[in-house]
Backbone as ProteinMPNN parsed JSONL, in Angstrom:
{"seq_chain_A": "XXXXXXXXXXXXXXXXXXXXXXXXXXXXXXXXXXXXXXXXXXXXXXXXXXXXXXXXXXXXXXXXXXXXXXXXXXXXXXXXXXXXXXXXXXXXXXXXXXXXXXXXXXXXXXXXXXXXXXXXXXXXXXXXXXXXXXXXXXXXXXXXXXXXXXXXXXXXXXXXXXXXXXXXXXXXXXXXXXXXXXXXXXXXXXXXXXXXXXXXXXXXXXXXXXXXXXXXXXXXX", "coords_chain_A": {"N_chain_A": [[123.403, 98.059, 90.99], [124.632, 101.236, 91.452], [124.979, 103.374, 94.344], [123.631, 106.682, 94.618], [125.572, 109.3, 93.214], [127.042, 112.493, 93.839], [127.504, 113.936, 91.532], [125.947, 112.807, 89.614], [123.569, 112.526, 87.023], [119.996, 112.442, 86.821], [116.735, 111.272, 85.875], [114.286, 111.411, 87.204], [113.242, 112.372, 90.475], [112.176, 110.871, 93.338], [110.522, 111.016, 96.391], [110.316, 108.841, 99.092], [108.776, 107.462, 101.952], [109.454, 105.7, 104.992], [107.487, 104.054, 107.279], [106.095, 102.941, 110.419], [105.865, 100.847, 113.374], [108.216, 101.068, 116.131], [111.163, 99.099, 116.022], [110.508, 97.338, 113.977], [112.207, 97.011, 111.893], [112.795, 98.978, 110.007], [115.037, 100.67, 109.588], [117.103, 98.845, 109.006], [116.039, 97.723, 106.674], [116.25, 99.94, 104.979], [119.063, 100.37, 105.003], [119.896, 97.969, 103.929], [118.841, 98.103, 101.334], [119.959, 100.52, 100.355], [122.73, 100.338, 100.824], [123.401, 97.697, 100.934], [123.756, 96.556, 103.49], [123.581, 95.18, 106.814], [122.833, 95.416, 110.232], [123.221, 93.995, 113.39], [123.336, 95.47, 115.601], [121.776, 97.664, 115.432], [120.25, 100.562, 116.641], [117.295, 102.166, 117.982], [115.929, 104.523, 115.742], [116.627, 107.938, 116.058], [114.969, 110.869, 115.634], [115.137, 111.955, 112.229], [116.294, 110.276, 109.361], [117.836, 109.893, 106.128], [118.422, 108.161, 103.04], [119.85, 107.631, 99.768], [119.344, 106.173, 96.545], [119.86, 105.071, 93.199], [117.893, 103.773, 90.534], [117.11, 101.941, 87.526], [114.363, 102.341, 85.417], [112.443, 101.358, 82.815], [114.368, 102.396, 81.057], [114.865, 104.865, 82.161], [116.539, 106.897, 84.587], [116.043, 106.71, 87.911], [116.079, 108.508, 90.828], [115.881, 107.698, 94.137], [114.877, 109.113, 97.115], [114.912, 108.208, 100.271], [113.241, 108.279, 103.265], [113.623, 107.78, 106.721], [112.268, 107.393, 109.938], [111.868, 107.762, 113.535], [110.141, 105.042, 114.98], [107.327, 105.41, 116.348], [104.682, 104.045, 117.921], [102.679, 105.223, 119.32], [100.668, 107.485, 118.258], [99.777, 109.865, 119.274], [101.96, 110.907, 120.522], [103.552, 111.534, 118.303], [102.051, 113.66, 117.324], [102.633, 115.73, 118.964], [104.748, 116.885, 117.824], [104.064, 118.236, 115.463], [104.925, 119.963, 113.372], [107.376, 118.851, 112.623], [106.539, 116.307, 111.881], [104.856, 116.914, 109.687], [106.738, 117.953, 107.903], [108.255, 115.695, 107.439], [106.55, 114.028, 105.934], [105.97, 115.679, 103.779], [105.846, 116.175, 100.303], [106.26, 113.527, 99.654], [105.859, 110.703, 97.537], [105.533, 108.076, 97.674], [105.232, 105.278, 99.927], [106.454, 102.97, 102.321], [104.897, 100.897, 104.446], [105.662, 99.411, 107.286], [105.631, 96.325, 109.062], [106.239, 93.912, 111.687], [106.445, 90.572, 111.109], [106.461, 88.728, 113.143], [105.336, 89.91, 115.309], [102.269, 90.578, 116.197], [100.908, 92.886, 117.043], [102.201, 94.991, 115.775], [101.355, 94.726, 113.184], [98.615, 95.19, 113.514], [98.722, 97.865, 114.145], [99.262, 99.069, 111.744], [97.051, 100.115, 110.45], [96.574, 102.507, 111.774], [98.902, 103.841, 111.16], [98.6, 104.138, 108.404], [96.4, 105.831, 108.365], [97.533, 108.103, 109.521], [99.508, 108.633, 107.576], [97.92, 109.22, 105.286], [96.607, 111.442, 106.11], [98.459, 113.393, 105.828], [99.431, 113.38, 103.265], [99.045, 113.356, 99.649], [96.151, 111.768, 98.205], [96.909, 110.146, 96.095], [99.243, 108.83, 96.688], [101.568, 106.157, 96.456], [101.398, 103.068, 98.012], [103.095, 100.566, 99.796], [102.585, 97.756, 101.649], [104.545, 96.188, 104.005], [105.612, 93.19, 105.236], [107.961, 92.538, 107.422], [110.92, 90.714, 108.554], [110.707, 88.061, 107.723], [112.304, 85.916, 108.049], [111.872, 84.915, 110.563], [110.307, 82.529, 110.742], [109.348, 80.524, 112.403], [108.007, 81.734, 114.483], [105.962, 83.145, 113.438], [103.293, 85.499, 113.264], [101.346, 86.627, 111.716], [99.414, 85.828, 108.969], [100.021, 85.211, 105.45], [97.721, 85.416, 103.868], [95.992, 86.988, 105.438], [97.382, 89.413, 105.604], [97.512, 90.085, 102.884], [94.789, 90.417, 102.305], [94.196, 92.639, 103.892], [95.843, 94.529, 102.663], [94.634, 94.689, 100.113], [92.159, 95.76, 100.849], [92.982, 98.274, 101.689], [93.861, 99.318, 99.36], [96.531, 98.955, 98.649], [99.841, 97.757, 97.82], [101.481, 94.602, 98.511], [104.12, 92.905, 100.179], [106.469, 90.5, 101.477], [109.398, 90.629, 103.46], [112.875, 90.132, 104.324], [115.237, 91.753, 105.977], [117.512, 90.794, 107.175], [118.143, 88.362, 105.814], [118.174, 89.352, 103.295], [115.894, 89.192, 101.618], [113.617, 89.899, 99.15], [113.907, 92.645, 99.559], [114.993, 94.61, 97.801], [113.063, 94.312, 95.816], [110.758, 95.294, 97.089], [111.247, 98.081, 97.393], [111.881, 98.852, 94.714], [109.531, 98.124, 93.505], [107.656, 99.984, 94.499], [108.813, 102.362, 93.487], [108.753, 101.89, 90.726], [106.005, 101.741, 90.247], [105.26, 104.365, 90.939], [106.611, 105.756, 88.919], [105.22, 104.81, 86.667], [102.665, 105.834, 87.153], [103.216, 108.576, 86.975], [104.087, 108.657, 84.308], [101.719, 107.911, 82.932], [100.09, 110.055, 83.566], [101.414, 112.234, 82.424], [101.326, 111.522, 79.703], [98.596, 111.641, 79.371], [98.054, 114.325, 79.299], [99.158, 114.998, 76.968], [101.91, 115.221, 76.593], [105.307, 114.152, 76.079], [106.836, 111.942, 78.229], [109.532, 111.453, 78.142], [110.601, 113.791, 77.419], [110.775, 115.437, 79.559], [112.736, 117.585, 81.648], [116.123, 116.771, 82.616], [116.692, 115.64, 85.893], [114.202, 116.161, 86.94], [111.991, 116.85, 89.526], [109.408, 115.097, 91.013], [106.207, 115.604, 92.178], [103.349, 114.073, 93.166], [100.216, 115.209, 92.773], [97.64, 114.8, 91.886], [94.448, 114.647, 91.796], [92.533, 113.433, 90.168], [93.577, 111.09, 89.244], [93.462, 109.04, 91.002], [92.576, 106.329, 91.131], [94.278, 104.988, 89.359], [96.741, 105.414, 90.57], [96.505, 104.127, 93.004], [95.895, 101.493, 92.476], [95.058, 98.314, 93.466], [97.04, 95.471, 94.451], [99.069, 92.523, 94.778], [102.372, 91.664, 95.566]], "CA_chain_A": [[123.163, 99.483, 90.759], [125.404, 101.993, 92.42], [124.295, 104.435, 95.071], [123.662, 107.982, 93.943], [126.753, 110.142, 93.385], [126.655, 113.906, 93.824], [127.598, 114.503, 90.189], [125.197, 111.946, 88.708], [122.303, 113.05, 86.551], [118.875, 111.52, 86.946], [115.551, 111.738, 85.158], [113.234, 111.715, 88.173], [113.55, 112.263, 91.906], [110.981, 110.499, 94.094], [110.671, 110.879, 97.838], [109.573, 107.726, 99.66], [108.932, 107.423, 103.4], [109.312, 104.453, 105.723], [106.766, 104.273, 108.519], [105.737, 101.73, 111.136], [106.25, 100.833, 114.781], [109.617, 100.894, 116.492], [111.66, 97.738, 116.096], [110.049, 96.456, 112.897], [113.313, 96.819, 110.967], [112.805, 99.982, 108.93], [116.39, 101.157, 109.33], [117.852, 97.797, 108.328], [115.533, 97.643, 105.304], [116.85, 101.045, 104.241], [120.502, 100.156, 104.826], [120.074, 96.828, 103.019], [118.563, 98.567, 99.981], [120.845, 101.611, 99.922], [124.166, 100.007, 100.93], [123.525, 96.247, 101.103], [124.307, 96.33, 104.826], [122.67, 94.81, 107.896], [123.506, 95.514, 111.525], [122.51, 93.455, 114.552], [123.474, 96.451, 116.679], [120.973, 98.841, 115.109], [119.456, 101.13, 117.729], [116.117, 102.893, 117.505], [116.228, 105.786, 115.064], [116.282, 109.168, 116.767], [114.781, 111.918, 114.638], [114.893, 111.572, 110.845], [117.453, 109.993, 108.527], [117.45, 109.467, 104.794], [119.469, 107.667, 102.16], [119.455, 107.688, 98.365], [119.847, 105.165, 95.604], [119.268, 105.217, 91.872], [117.548, 102.541, 89.817], [116.655, 102.153, 86.153], [113.012, 101.89, 85.1], [112.105, 101.654, 81.413], [115.413, 103.219, 80.459], [115.012, 106.129, 82.88], [117.281, 106.816, 85.849], [115.204, 107.197, 89.001], [116.755, 108.681, 92.115], [114.982, 107.571, 95.277], [115.294, 109.688, 98.396], [114.1, 107.409, 101.196], [113.293, 108.847, 104.606], [113.361, 106.876, 107.846], [112.073, 108.16, 111.165], [111.611, 106.972, 114.732], [108.88, 104.322, 114.882], [106.56, 105.586, 117.585], [103.33, 103.584, 117.629], [101.725, 106.122, 119.954], [100.597, 108.612, 117.336], [99.591, 111.098, 120.032], [103.299, 111.438, 120.746], [103.956, 112.181, 117.062], [101.313, 114.894, 117.1], [103.269, 116.796, 119.732], [105.774, 117.457, 116.965], [103.326, 118.325, 114.211], [105.714, 120.604, 112.316], [108.36, 117.872, 112.176], [105.794, 115.254, 111.2], [104.417, 117.424, 108.39], [107.92, 118.071, 107.052], [108.665, 114.337, 107.082], [105.683, 113.508, 104.883], [105.776, 116.623, 102.686], [106.482, 115.874, 99.025], [106.445, 112.095, 99.429], [104.976, 110.13, 96.524], [105.442, 106.655, 97.957], [105.461, 104.92, 101.325], [106.49, 101.592, 102.752], [104.343, 100.778, 105.786], [106.351, 98.19, 107.688], [105.313, 95.668, 110.319], [107.052, 92.747, 112.022], [105.613, 89.385, 110.955], [106.46, 87.946, 114.376], [104.668, 90.682, 116.373], [100.965, 90.913, 115.628], [100.501, 94.248, 117.374], [102.762, 95.915, 114.781], [100.447, 94.627, 112.032], [97.37, 95.864, 113.881], [98.971, 99.312, 114.164], [99.441, 99.635, 110.406], [95.863, 100.909, 110.093], [96.769, 103.852, 112.321], [99.961, 104.475, 110.377], [98.013, 104.533, 107.123], [95.58, 107.019, 108.626], [98.48, 109.215, 109.704], [100.103, 108.902, 106.273], [96.96, 109.814, 104.366], [96.221, 112.767, 106.587], [99.549, 114.327, 105.522], [99.891, 113.248, 101.885], [98.016, 113.314, 98.62], [95.552, 110.437, 98.11], [97.526, 109.359, 95.03], [100.496, 108.24, 97.122], [101.69, 104.713, 96.25], [101.674, 102.454, 99.315], [103.478, 99.16, 99.87], [102.566, 97.163, 102.976], [105.709, 95.307, 104.056], [105.772, 92.321, 106.394], [109.402, 92.29, 107.546], [111.414, 89.638, 109.427], [110.196, 86.796, 107.225], [113.21, 84.85, 108.502], [111.382, 84.383, 111.842], [109.177, 81.701, 110.307], [108.862, 79.663, 113.487], [107.166, 82.502, 115.415], [105.115, 84.001, 112.608], [102.038, 85.853, 113.937], [100.416, 87.176, 110.719], [99.444, 84.981, 107.777], [100.092, 85.887, 104.152], [96.363, 85.691, 103.412], [95.437, 88.103, 106.201], [98.072, 90.638, 105.19], [97.077, 90.393, 101.522], [93.416, 90.921, 102.36], [94.252, 93.999, 104.433], [96.42, 95.382, 101.617], [93.595, 94.926, 99.098], [91.181, 96.671, 101.441], [93.584, 99.608, 101.775], [94.341, 99.684, 98.012], [97.986, 98.985, 98.743], [100.561, 96.568, 97.407], [101.964, 93.862, 99.676], [105.212, 91.951, 100.028], [107.162, 90.114, 102.701], [110.827, 90.843, 103.317], [113.791, 89.891, 105.434], [116.457, 92.549, 105.84], [118.611, 89.929, 107.606], [118.492, 87.42, 104.747], [118.098, 90.1, 102.031], [114.805, 88.611, 100.826], [112.593, 90.809, 98.601], [114.099, 94.038, 99.975], [115.088, 95.438, 96.59], [111.777, 94.257, 95.124], [109.803, 96.17, 97.775], [111.54, 99.474, 97.045], [111.762, 99.089, 93.278], [108.113, 98.024, 93.17], [107.057, 101.29, 94.768], [109.364, 103.365, 92.572], [108.26, 101.595, 89.384], [104.598, 102.138, 90.19], [105.23, 105.831, 90.913], [107.013, 106.162, 87.576], [104.136, 104.526, 85.727], [101.61, 106.818, 87.414], [103.678, 109.845, 86.406], [104.081, 108.522, 82.862], [100.34, 107.949, 82.448], [99.548, 111.401, 83.717], [102.04, 113.095, 81.427], [100.765, 111.163, 78.405], [97.194, 112.05, 79.346], [97.975, 115.748, 78.978], [99.674, 115.182, 75.626], [103.351, 115.448, 76.549], [106.17, 112.978, 76.064], [107.562, 111.953, 79.49], [110.973, 111.445, 77.907], [111.037, 115.157, 77.149], [110.934, 116.186, 80.8], [114.147, 117.92, 81.858], [116.919, 115.942, 83.522], [116.614, 116.092, 87.282], [112.845, 116.59, 87.264], [111.434, 116.399, 90.79], [108.004, 114.806, 90.792], [105.257, 115.55, 93.284], [102.053, 113.641, 92.658], [99.111, 115.877, 93.451], [96.651, 114.734, 90.814], [93.289, 114.022, 92.425], [91.71, 112.677, 89.233], [94.242, 109.846, 88.858], [93.557, 108.262, 92.243], [92.427, 104.892, 90.924], [95.483, 104.47, 88.731], [97.848, 105.466, 91.509], [96.305, 103.228, 94.133], [95.375, 100.217, 92.013], [95.491, 97.291, 94.414], [97.672, 94.271, 93.942], [99.988, 91.877, 95.707], [103.64, 91.348, 94.894]], "C_chain_A": [[123.857, 100.293, 91.854], [124.548, 103.018, 93.134], [124.498, 105.759, 94.339], [124.936, 108.741, 94.269], [126.343, 111.593, 93.165], [126.629, 114.472, 92.413], [126.774, 113.719, 89.171], [123.881, 112.601, 88.297], [121.229, 111.989, 86.742], [117.686, 112.135, 86.225], [114.428, 112.15, 86.099], [113.782, 111.556, 89.584], [112.24, 111.994, 92.641], [111.323, 110.385, 95.57], [109.746, 109.779, 98.339], [109.83, 107.693, 101.161], [108.734, 106.005, 103.918], [108.586, 104.745, 107.023], [106.378, 102.926, 109.126], [106.269, 101.803, 112.563], [107.761, 100.717, 114.959], [109.969, 99.414, 116.495], [111.21, 96.803, 114.996], [111.115, 96.254, 111.821], [113.402, 97.81, 109.833], [114.228, 100.406, 108.575], [117.235, 100.108, 108.623], [117.339, 97.555, 106.913], [116.177, 98.722, 104.438], [118.33, 100.801, 103.984], [120.778, 98.974, 103.897], [119.857, 97.278, 101.574], [119.601, 99.569, 99.502], [122.314, 101.199, 99.87], [124.444, 98.514, 101.012], [124.21, 95.908, 102.425], [123.19, 95.937, 105.795], [123.452, 94.86, 109.195], [122.638, 94.921, 112.626], [122.494, 94.451, 115.705], [122.646, 97.702, 116.435], [120.144, 99.28, 116.31], [118.261, 101.87, 117.136], [116.538, 104.218, 116.886], [115.761, 106.963, 115.918], [116.167, 110.271, 115.724], [114.554, 111.325, 113.261], [116.225, 111.343, 110.137], [116.959, 109.718, 107.118], [118.678, 109.004, 104.026], [118.949, 107.734, 100.732], [120.036, 106.517, 97.602], [119.167, 105.398, 94.272], [118.992, 103.847, 91.275], [117.13, 102.915, 88.404], [115.262, 101.564, 85.988], [112.697, 102.321, 83.675], [113.1, 102.611, 80.77], [115.626, 104.566, 81.111], [115.757, 105.898, 84.197], [116.456, 107.497, 86.93], [116.048, 107.32, 90.26], [115.698, 108.619, 93.214], [115.62, 108.224, 96.489], [114.364, 109.083, 99.446], [114.333, 107.895, 102.619], [112.867, 107.821, 105.645], [113.235, 107.718, 109.107], [111.84, 107.218, 112.335], [110.238, 106.328, 114.637], [108.107, 104.388, 116.176], [105.131, 105.17, 117.313], [102.275, 104.432, 118.314], [101.662, 107.393, 119.133], [100.319, 109.927, 118.051], [100.941, 111.752, 120.315], [103.8, 112.147, 119.49], [103.302, 113.539, 116.903], [101.827, 116.035, 117.966], [104.284, 117.545, 118.872], [105.212, 117.599, 115.553], [104.149, 118.932, 113.085], [106.738, 119.628, 111.752], [107.673, 116.771, 111.38], [105.375, 115.696, 109.805], [105.588, 117.517, 107.418], [108.392, 116.698, 106.58], [107.848, 113.813, 105.907], [105.645, 114.392, 103.644], [106.536, 116.206, 101.432], [106.663, 114.393, 98.737], [105.412, 111.58, 98.432], [104.845, 108.627, 96.688], [105.75, 106.4, 99.414], [105.539, 103.411, 101.476], [106.022, 101.562, 104.198], [104.766, 99.406, 106.302], [105.809, 97.654, 109.005], [106.187, 94.429, 110.473], [106.149, 91.516, 111.984], [105.525, 88.545, 112.227], [105.78, 88.672, 115.536], [103.348, 91.224, 115.823], [100.553, 92.359, 115.888], [101.036, 95.245, 116.347], [101.944, 95.885, 113.49], [99.153, 95.373, 112.318], [97.531, 97.38, 113.853], [99.151, 99.909, 112.771], [98.234, 100.46, 109.965], [96.015, 102.341, 110.584], [97.881, 104.586, 111.573], [99.441, 104.939, 109.016], [97.134, 105.767, 107.277], [96.46, 108.248, 108.782], [99.09, 109.63, 108.371], [99.144, 109.683, 105.382], [96.433, 111.158, 104.836], [97.275, 113.819, 106.258], [99.992, 114.307, 104.066], [98.706, 113.276, 100.931], [97.435, 111.902, 98.527], [96.143, 109.564, 97.02], [98.81, 108.661, 95.457], [100.462, 106.722, 96.954], [102.143, 104.075, 97.558], [102.013, 100.978, 99.149], [103.43, 98.738, 101.333], [103.65, 96.097, 103.009], [105.713, 94.516, 105.359], [107.232, 91.925, 106.502], [109.681, 91.169, 108.556], [110.792, 88.288, 109.049], [111.093, 85.624, 107.616], [112.746, 84.217, 109.817], [110.14, 83.519, 111.599], [108.54, 80.929, 111.452], [107.99, 80.407, 114.49], [106.294, 83.5, 114.649], [103.771, 84.235, 113.29], [100.988, 86.41, 112.986], [100.532, 86.336, 109.452], [99.535, 85.833, 106.512], [98.695, 86.316, 103.713], [95.756, 86.894, 104.131], [96.064, 89.424, 105.778], [97.653, 91.051, 103.784], [95.671, 90.982, 101.509], [93.386, 92.356, 102.882], [94.801, 94.961, 103.383], [95.39, 95.692, 100.53], [92.56, 95.925, 99.599], [91.692, 98.106, 101.436], [94.12, 100.095, 100.431], [95.861, 99.882, 98.017], [98.56, 97.72, 98.125], [101.062, 95.854, 98.663], [103.14, 92.967, 99.294], [105.76, 91.614, 101.399], [108.662, 90.204, 102.453], [111.579, 90.291, 104.515], [115.037, 90.714, 105.171], [117.671, 91.7, 106.204], [119.083, 89.036, 106.47], [118.438, 88.057, 103.356], [117.076, 89.48, 101.079], [113.806, 89.705, 100.444], [112.781, 92.278, 98.981], [114.148, 94.953, 98.757], [113.749, 95.466, 95.858], [110.748, 95.195, 95.757], [110.011, 97.624, 97.367], [111.359, 99.736, 95.558], [110.312, 98.956, 92.819], [107.389, 99.334, 93.376], [107.518, 102.313, 93.744], [108.865, 103.151, 91.142], [106.803, 102.015, 89.235], [104.457, 103.66, 90.151], [105.567, 106.333, 89.507], [105.891, 105.943, 86.564], [102.96, 105.483, 85.912], [101.974, 108.152, 86.778], [103.62, 109.785, 84.887], [102.684, 108.584, 82.285], [99.768, 109.352, 82.508], [100.116, 112.352, 82.669], [101.477, 112.801, 80.038], [99.327, 111.648, 78.267], [97.038, 113.518, 78.98], [98.707, 116.076, 77.672], [101.147, 115.475, 75.535], [104.083, 114.116, 76.509], [106.972, 112.971, 77.357], [109.071, 111.948, 79.309], [111.507, 112.848, 77.668], [111.166, 115.999, 78.413], [112.408, 116.456, 81.054], [114.824, 116.957, 82.806], [116.823, 116.517, 84.936], [115.237, 116.551, 87.69], [112.409, 116.006, 88.604], [109.929, 116.259, 90.638], [107.256, 114.804, 92.12], [103.909, 115.167, 92.699], [100.962, 114.34, 93.444], [97.923, 115.938, 92.497], [95.444, 113.961, 91.315], [92.538, 113.101, 91.459], [92.34, 111.367, 88.805], [94.35, 108.896, 90.036], [93.495, 106.755, 91.99], [93.681, 104.291, 90.298], [96.634, 104.404, 89.717], [97.729, 104.431, 92.588], [95.743, 101.873, 93.741], [95.93, 99.088, 92.883], [96.15, 96.133, 93.689], [98.588, 93.711, 94.987], [101.222, 91.442, 94.949], [104.049, 89.904, 95.192]], "O_chain_A": [[123.667, 100.038, 93.043], [123.531, 103.475, 92.613], [125.427, 105.915, 93.546], [125.344, 108.828, 95.427], [125.419, 111.883, 92.406], [125.843, 115.37, 92.113], [126.902, 113.957, 87.97], [123.169, 113.16, 89.131], [121.518, 110.795, 86.815], [117.631, 113.343, 85.995], [113.707, 113.112, 85.836], [114.656, 110.73, 89.85], [111.307, 112.795, 92.574], [112.298, 109.734, 95.946], [108.549, 109.779, 98.051], [110.966, 107.872, 101.601], [107.962, 105.22, 103.367], [109.024, 105.598, 107.794], [106.339, 101.907, 108.437], [107.027, 102.709, 112.911], [108.48, 100.317, 114.044], [109.171, 98.578, 116.919], [111.485, 95.604, 115.053], [110.947, 95.417, 110.934], [114.014, 97.525, 108.804], [114.581, 100.492, 107.398], [118.009, 100.446, 107.728], [118.127, 97.215, 106.03], [116.597, 98.46, 103.311], [118.804, 101.001, 102.865], [121.769, 98.97, 103.166], [120.608, 96.878, 100.685], [120.073, 99.482, 98.368], [123.059, 101.642, 98.996], [125.598, 98.105, 101.145], [125.122, 95.082, 102.473], [122.028, 96.305, 105.622], [124.594, 94.406, 109.259], [121.474, 95.289, 112.782], [121.736, 94.297, 116.663], [122.793, 98.693, 117.149], [119.432, 98.48, 116.917], [118.226, 102.162, 115.941], [117.381, 104.937, 117.423], [114.641, 106.973, 116.43], [117.129, 110.577, 115.019], [113.865, 110.315, 113.123], [117.166, 112.12, 110.298], [115.8, 109.352, 106.925], [119.808, 109.396, 104.318], [117.746, 107.876, 100.51], [121.07, 105.955, 97.963], [118.03, 105.869, 94.22], [119.746, 102.895, 91.477], [116.83, 104.076, 88.125], [115.012, 100.422, 86.374], [112.686, 103.513, 83.368], [112.719, 103.521, 80.033], [116.476, 105.339, 80.669], [115.623, 104.852, 84.831], [116.202, 108.701, 86.874], [116.66, 106.349, 90.704], [114.742, 109.394, 93.216], [116.76, 107.924, 96.845], [113.177, 109.407, 99.5], [115.461, 107.92, 103.111], [111.887, 107.096, 105.47], [114.011, 108.65, 109.316], [111.639, 106.018, 112.146], [109.27, 106.987, 114.257], [108.229, 103.498, 117.017], [104.424, 105.844, 116.564], [101.103, 104.378, 117.944], [102.501, 108.281, 119.287], [100.591, 110.995, 117.503], [101.06, 112.977, 120.345], [104.395, 113.221, 119.575], [103.926, 114.473, 116.4], [101.487, 117.193, 117.723], [104.632, 118.691, 119.156], [105.812, 117.141, 114.58], [104.077, 118.459, 111.951], [106.948, 119.579, 110.54], [108.165, 116.352, 110.333], [105.521, 114.94, 108.844], [105.444, 117.194, 106.238], [108.872, 116.554, 105.456], [108.402, 113.216, 104.984], [105.321, 113.909, 102.559], [107.732, 115.918, 101.493], [107.172, 114.034, 97.675], [104.245, 111.968, 98.473], [104.128, 107.975, 95.929], [106.435, 107.188, 100.066], [104.788, 102.669, 100.842], [106.669, 102.131, 105.077], [104.295, 98.375, 105.821], [105.557, 98.412, 109.942], [106.796, 93.959, 109.512], [105.188, 91.43, 112.749], [104.608, 87.735, 112.37], [105.66, 88.115, 116.627], [103.326, 92.206, 115.08], [99.917, 92.984, 115.04], [100.38, 96.251, 116.076], [101.848, 96.89, 112.785], [98.651, 96.104, 111.465], [96.573, 98.099, 113.568], [99.188, 101.131, 112.629], [98.381, 101.405, 109.19], [95.63, 103.283, 109.891], [97.812, 105.8, 111.376], [99.808, 106.013, 108.539], [97.128, 106.644, 106.413], [96.161, 109.31, 108.236], [99.182, 110.819, 108.063], [99.523, 110.695, 104.791], [95.875, 111.923, 104.049], [97.015, 115.014, 106.394], [100.829, 115.114, 103.662], [97.545, 113.226, 101.336], [98.158, 110.931, 98.751], [95.908, 108.356, 97.011], [99.414, 107.957, 94.647], [99.462, 106.077, 97.268], [103.146, 104.485, 98.143], [101.314, 100.238, 98.456], [104.149, 99.292, 102.164], [103.684, 95.209, 102.157], [105.806, 95.088, 106.445], [107.697, 91.065, 105.754], [108.799, 90.744, 109.301], [110.41, 87.492, 109.907], [110.681, 84.467, 107.521], [113.171, 83.112, 110.156], [109.076, 83.751, 112.173], [107.329, 80.709, 111.463], [107.293, 79.768, 115.278], [105.941, 84.56, 115.165], [103.172, 83.305, 113.83], [99.852, 86.644, 113.397], [101.629, 86.154, 108.924], [99.175, 87.01, 106.507], [98.501, 87.437, 103.244], [95.086, 87.72, 103.512], [95.371, 90.428, 105.614], [97.458, 92.238, 103.519], [95.4, 91.938, 100.782], [92.637, 93.19, 102.372], [94.294, 96.072, 103.226], [95.287, 96.833, 100.079], [92.139, 96.82, 98.867], [90.927, 99.043, 101.206], [94.753, 101.147, 100.355], [96.386, 100.847, 97.462], [97.849, 96.733, 97.93], [101.066, 96.432, 99.75], [103.152, 92.353, 98.226], [105.546, 92.347, 102.365], [109.136, 89.889, 101.362], [111.003, 90.021, 105.569], [115.805, 90.417, 104.256], [118.74, 91.861, 105.615], [120.279, 88.958, 106.19], [118.637, 87.373, 102.352], [117.35, 89.272, 99.897], [113.223, 90.354, 101.312], [111.882, 93.083, 98.741], [113.431, 95.951, 98.692], [113.34, 96.506, 95.342], [109.956, 95.818, 95.049], [109.052, 98.319, 97.032], [110.749, 100.734, 95.176], [109.906, 99.602, 91.853], [106.599, 99.754, 92.53], [106.702, 103.052, 93.193], [108.587, 104.115, 90.43], [106.415, 102.58, 88.212], [103.626, 104.186, 89.411], [104.896, 107.217, 88.974], [105.644, 106.792, 85.707], [102.333, 105.895, 84.937], [101.145, 108.783, 86.123], [103.166, 110.729, 84.24], [102.466, 109.232, 81.261], [99.049, 109.782, 81.606], [99.393, 113.169, 82.1], [101.182, 113.725, 79.28], [98.892, 112.021, 77.178], [96.017, 113.918, 78.419], [98.864, 117.241, 77.306], [101.61, 115.941, 74.494], [103.525, 113.079, 76.868], [107.735, 113.91, 77.587], [109.812, 112.377, 80.194], [112.716, 113.075, 77.707], [111.612, 117.145, 78.353], [113.25, 115.629, 80.706], [114.185, 116.391, 83.693], [116.868, 117.731, 85.133], [115.097, 117.261, 88.685], [112.456, 114.79, 88.793], [109.252, 117.185, 90.189], [107.624, 114.097, 93.057], [103.386, 115.864, 91.829], [100.798, 114.099, 94.64], [97.292, 116.981, 92.326], [95.432, 112.731, 91.257], [91.967, 112.097, 91.884], [91.714, 110.597, 88.077], [95.234, 108.04, 90.066], [94.271, 105.994, 92.568], [94.097, 103.195, 90.675], [97.415, 103.453, 89.705], [98.738, 103.9, 93.051], [95.174, 101.173, 94.579], [97.146, 98.937, 93.009], [95.881, 95.848, 92.522], [98.858, 94.368, 95.992], [101.136, 90.92, 93.837], [105.089, 89.446, 94.717]]}, "name": "protein", "num_of_chains": 1, "seq": "XXXXXXXXXXXXXXXXXXXXXXXXXXXXXXXXXXXXXXXXXXXXXXXXXXXXXXXXXXXXXXXXXXXXXXXXXXXXXXXXXXXXXXXXXXXXXXXXXXXXXXXXXXXXXXXXXXXXXXXXXXXXXXXXXXXXXXXXXXXXXXXXXXXXXXXXXXXXXXXXXXXXXXXXXXXXXXXXXXXXXXXXXXXXXXXXXXXXXXXXXXXXXXXXXXXXXXXXXXXXX"}
């Protein structure tokens, strides 16, 4: 699937954010998904970056706008820049909360990242917990069972990835985007409209409090 071109039409535009501690591999996950690239020289992200890619879901063209920001685990530091933080989360309908499978502290900090996420977004946001750096099997610090149990508790999806070896990266992003699309489709059908009749280029913001269970239905990938 080709990256989004300026003149390309799309059916839906979904904003998805990447969050998690510094050094967990968010930027390489994004570059692997958007451009199929990986860099050993990746430096910590300064400020905010985003990339786009389009995928097909049920015959619809979905444009994903994926935002990546500096991974500061000290959330008090983030709160010094509240206006920037609010702008980063605003309009997002999906999130990948990333931790490093070889560094337990990054997993423990995901609870704080989820709290930060949910304080700035609608409760219907689709969340994927991502254990990255699955290639570091010999120094693994978080078990699959523990991560799955935490994801179920938080009503999130879960997958493990390796940006280095390109394992499950596309599945993580497309899983979030597909779930968002299905939530939108159910909501549109519930109000008696045909989702295929929405105008080309429709930007979707999920702010539907009554569809929380459908949007956050737990599961593991």
